[in-house]
Structure formats: C-alpha cells, structure tokens
C-alpha positions in Angstrom: 0.0 0.0 0.0 1.3 3.4 -1.0 1.2 5.7 2.0 2.4 8.9 0.3 0.0 11.7 0.5 -0.7 14.2 -2.2 0.2 17.7 -1.3 -2.6 20.0 -2.7 -0.1 22.9 -2.8 1.8 21.2 -5.6 -1.2 21.1 -7.9 -0.9 22.3 -11.5 -3.4 25.1 -10.7 -1.0 26.6 -8.2 1.9 26.2 -10.7 -0.2 28.1 -13.3 -1.0 30.8 -10.7 2.7 31.2 -9.8 3.7 31.3 -13.5 1.0 34.1 -14.1 2.5 36.0 -11.2 6.1 35.6 -12.5 4.9 36.7 -16.0 3.6 40.0 -14.5 6.8 40.4 -12.6 8.9 39.8 -15.7 6.9 42.4 -17.6 7.5 45.0 -14.8 11.2 44.1 -14.5 11.9 44.3 -18.3 13.0 40.6 -18.3 12.2 39.6 -21.8 13.8 36.1 -21.7 11.7 35.1 -18.7 8.6 36.7 -20.1 9.0 34.7 -23.3 9.7 31.4 -21.5 6.6 31.9 -19.4 4.5 32.9 -22.4 5.3 29.7 -24.2 4.1 27.6 -21.2 0.5 28.7 -22.0 -0.2 31.5 -19.5 -3.0 34.0 -20.2 -1.3 37.1 -21.7 -4.2 39.3 -20.5 -4.6 38.0 -17.0 -4.5 41.0 -14.6 -3.1 41.5 -11.2 -5.0 42.5 -8.0 -5.3 46.1 -9.4 -6.6 44.8 -12.8 -3.3 45.8 -14.4 -2.1 43.4 -17.1 1.5 42.7 -18.2 0.9 45.4 -20.9 0.0 47.9 -18.3 3.1 47.2 -16.3 5.5 47.4 -19.3 3.9 50.5 -20.7 4.0 52.3 -17.4 7.7 51.6 -17.0 8.7 52.3 -20.6 9.8 48.7 -21.5 9.6 49.0 -25.2 10.6 45.4 -26.2 8.2 43.9 -23.7 5.4 46.1 -25.1 6.3 45.0 -28.6 6.4 41.3 -27.7 3.0 41.5 -25.9 1.4 43.4 -28.8 2.8 41.0 -31.4 1.4 38.1 -29.5 -2.1 39.5 -29.1 -2.3 41.3 -25.8 -5.5 43.3 -25.4 -4.6 47.0 -25.9 -7.6 48.5 -24.1 -8.1 46.7 -20.8 -8.9 49.2 -18.0 -7.2 48.9 -14.5 -8.9 49.9 -11.3 -8.2 53.6 -12.0 -9.8 53.4 -15.4 -6.5 53.6 -17.3 -5.5 51.6 -20.3 -1.8 50.6 -21.1 -1.7 53.3 -23.8 -3.0 55.9 -21.2 0.0 54.9 -19.0 2.5 55.4 -21.8 1.0 58.8 -22.7 1.0 59.9 -19.1 4.7 59.1 -18.8 5.5 60.5 -22.3 7.0 57.3 -23.6 6.9 58.3 -27.3 8.2 55.1 -28.8 5.7 53.0 -26.8 2.9 55.4 -27.9 3.9 54.8 -31.5 3.8 51.0 -30.9 0.2 51.3 -29.6 -0.8 53.5 -32.6 0.7 50.9 -35.0 -0.2 47.7 -33.1 -2.4 46.3 -35.8 0.4 46.6 -38.4 3.0 45.3 -35.9 1.0 42.1 -35.2 0.5 41.4 -38.9 4.1 42.2 -40.0 5.7 40.0 -37.3 3.6 36.9 -37.7 
C-alpha cells in the first residue's frame, strides 16, 4: 500500500497561478527572456493582477519597449482598464514614452508584420 499523501499545494493550478505572477513580474522588470519562456508555457497574456493591471499595463507604465512590442505582437488586449480606469496606452501617454505610444498606434500593423 502506497502511504504517500498528495500535497494540494503542488497542484498544476498553483503552478499556473505562480507562472502568471512571474509573467507579470517579468513584464514590470523588463525581463524579456523570462517573459518569453513563461508565455510559451501557456499562460494568459491578458490576466490582470489585483489592481486589474495586465502585463501590458506594467510594461507601458515603465517604458519597457521590447516587452510592449512582444506583448502586442502576441495579441495582448490593448484597451483593458485597470482599477483607476487607465489603459496601457494611457499609462504610456501619461509618462510620455513616445516610442511606446507609437507601438500602440501601430499595433495592428505590428502584429501582422511579425507573424
């Protein structure tokens, strides 16, 4: 008889939740290699944090151009609203990140040209 118990903390649901958290952290930290690795594990690119801020919000707020580009190319929602009612492009405009504003303005072409 196998007497080992299953630890519910080690479930795949918890693993997915932790990966989602790490994805958001990678976006905020401008860690593109980690963001890519986590993206390809099947996380939800549009899943928000506790303030309803997505990875795109976090990257746009901090001026992380390559993270924003990656997220847009891979289909991130460009108009989700956080708890303050701001979209990722609102955050970029507020912080005057001109290159990121351009990415938002051209996101439809960006997604098509990089597929």
